[in-house]
C-alpha positions as CSV (number, residue, x, y, z in Angstrom):
1,M,0.1,0.0,-0.1
2,R,1.6,3.6,-1.2
3,C,1.4,5.8,1.8
4,P,0.9,9.5,-0.1
5,G,3.3,12.3,1.0
6,P,4.9,15.3,0.1
7,A,6.9,13.3,-2.5
8,D,4.1,12.3,-4.8
9,G,3.4,16.4,-4.9
10,R,7.2,16.7,-6.2
11,L,7.3,13.9,-8.7
12,A,4.2,15.3,-9.9
13,G,5.0,18.3,-10.1
14,R,8.5,17.6,-12.0
15,L,7.1,15.4,-14.3
16,A,4.2,18.2,-15.5
17,D,7.2,20.6,-15.8
18,A,8.9,18.1,-18.1
19,L,5.8,17.7,-20.1
20,A,5.3,21.2,-20.7
21,R,8.6,21.9,-21.5
22,E,8.5,19.3,-23.8
23,A,5.2,20.5,-25.6
24,R,6.9,24.0,-26.1
25,L,10.0,22.9,-27.5
26,W,9.6,19.2,-29.1
27,K,9.5,19.0,-33.2
28,A,9.4,15.6,-33.8
29,P,10.7,15.5,-37.4
30,V,7.9,14.3,-39.6
31,F,8.3,11.6,-42.2
32,K,7.2,11.4,-45.4
33,N,8.0,9.2,-48.7
34,G,11.1,8.2,-46.7
35,S,12.5,11.0,-46.0
36,I,12.4,13.6,-43.3
37,Q,9.9,16.1,-44.8
38,G,11.4,19.7,-45.8
39,T,15.1,17.8,-46.0
40,D,16.6,15.3,-48.5
41,I,17.2,13.0,-45.8
42,L,16.0,9.3,-45.7
43,A,14.8,8.0,-42.7
44,C,16.8,4.8,-42.9
45,Q,20.0,8.0,-43.1
46,Q,18.5,9.2,-39.8
47,E,18.5,6.2,-38.1
48,E,22.8,5.3,-39.4
49,V,23.7,8.6,-37.9
50,I,21.9,7.9,-35.0
51,L,23.6,4.4,-34.1
52,W,26.9,5.8,-35.2
53,L,26.2,8.6,-32.7
54,G,25.9,5.4,-29.8
55,R,28.8,4.0,-30.9
56,L,30.5,7.5,-30.6
57,S,28.8,8.4,-27.1
58,Q,30.3,4.8,-25.7
59,T,33.8,5.6,-27.2
60,F,34.1,8.6,-25.6
61,S,32.1,6.8,-22.2
62,F,29.5,9.6,-22.4
63,C,26.7,9.3,-19.5
64,P,23.7,7.5,-21.4
65,Q,21.8,11.3,-20.9
66,T,24.4,12.5,-23.1
67,F,23.6,10.5,-25.9
68,A,19.5,10.7,-25.3
69,L,19.9,14.5,-25.1
70,A,22.1,14.8,-28.8
71,V,19.6,12.6,-30.9
72,S,17.0,14.9,-29.4
73,I,19.1,18.2,-30.5
74,L,19.2,15.9,-34.2
75,N,16.1,15.3,-33.9
76,R,14.8,19.2,-33.1
77,L,17.0,20.6,-35.4
78,L,16.0,18.5,-38.5
79,A,12.6,19.0,-37.5
80,S,13.3,22.8,-37.9
81,V,15.5,23.6,-40.9
82,K,15.9,22.6,-44.1
83,T,19.1,19.9,-44.3
84,Q,21.4,18.1,-46.7
85,P,22.2,14.6,-46.5
86,K,26.0,15.3,-46.8
87,Y,25.8,17.5,-43.8
88,L,24.4,15.1,-41.5
89,R,27.1,13.7,-39.9
90,C,28.5,17.5,-39.0
91,I,24.7,17.9,-37.2
92,A,25.3,14.8,-35.6
93,I,28.7,15.0,-34.3
94,T,27.8,18.7,-33.0
95,S,25.0,17.8,-31.5
96,L,26.8,14.9,-29.9
97,I,29.5,17.7,-28.6
98,L,27.0,20.4,-27.2
99,A,24.7,17.4,-25.1
100,A,28.0,16.5,-23.3
101,K,28.4,20.6,-22.7
102,V,25.6,20.5,-20.8
103,N,25.6,16.8,-19.3
104,E,29.4,15.6,-18.7
105,E,31.7,16.6,-16.3
106,D,34.6,19.0,-17.9
107,E,37.2,16.4,-17.7
108,V,35.0,13.9,-19.7
109,I,34.8,16.0,-22.6
110,V,36.7,15.7,-24.7
111,S,38.1,18.4,-27.3
112,V,36.6,19.6,-30.7
113,K,39.9,18.9,-32.7
114,D,39.8,15.1,-30.9
115,V,36.5,14.5,-31.4
116,A,36.4,14.8,-35.0
117,V,39.7,13.1,-35.6
118,Q,38.2,10.1,-33.2
119,S,34.8,10.1,-35.3
120,A,35.7,10.1,-38.3
121,C,33.3,12.3,-39.1
122,N,34.9,14.4,-42.1
123,C,34.4,17.7,-40.6
124,S,37.2,20.1,-39.2
125,T,36.9,21.6,-36.3
126,A,35.6,24.5,-37.9
127,E,32.8,23.1,-39.5
128,I,32.1,22.1,-35.8
129,V,32.6,25.0,-34.5
130,R,30.4,26.8,-36.9
131,M,27.6,24.2,-36.9
132,E,27.6,24.7,-32.8
133,R,26.9,28.1,-33.4
134,I,23.7,27.4,-36.2
135,I,21.9,24.9,-33.6
136,L,22.5,27.3,-30.9
137,A,20.9,29.9,-33.0
138,K,18.6,28.2,-34.5
139,L,17.2,26.1,-31.5
140,H,17.3,29.6,-29.1
141,W,19.9,28.5,-27.0
142,D,17.5,26.2,-25.6
143,L,18.7,23.1,-25.5
144,Y,18.0,20.5,-22.8
145,S,14.6,19.0,-24.0
146,A,12.9,16.2,-21.8
147,T,14.5,12.9,-23.4
148,A,13.5,9.3,-22.5
149,V,16.0,8.8,-20.0
150,D,14.3,12.0,-18.0
151,F,11.3,9.9,-17.9
152,V,12.8,6.3,-16.4
153,H,14.2,9.0,-13.4
154,I,11.5,10.3,-12.6
155,V,9.3,6.7,-12.7
156,S,11.8,5.6,-11.2
157,S,12.0,8.5,-8.4
158,R,8.0,7.1,-8.1
159,C,8.2,4.0,-7.8
160,T,11.4,4.0,-5.0
161,S,8.7,6.3,-3.0
162,F,6.6,3.6,-2.2
163,T,6.6,1.8,0.9
164,F,5.3,-1.2,1.8
165,H,3.3,-1.6,5.5
């Protein structure tokens, strides 16, 4: 039996805040005829670059929240801007770098130059820095949005607040 308490209100408030923020910020890419609407990027290309980001996130020992946020940044940008496939890897690696800057400890973050070399993304450091400015401008400097990992943390917190008699 659950004993309601003050934690219930705080957790419900956190969940409501996360949902409101998601509704305000989240724009999902719309797929039409196998590609992202408004771009020349195919669904399989987006899937491939997300899998690549997952491998890179593991290579750099980033936390799962960083990977989830990178995918969120990538998808929000693809939903907002007409993009060509030749820029997809640059956008993806830059999304990962920005997500790491938000979520990771300073000593874990790898330099942009090292990321460019180790990822084999075929982007120069200057191109990644330029893409950072573009992404920040297009997303109005608001990088953080609720991710699936946030939801898991909220539900986990909620589950641990149960007590049995």
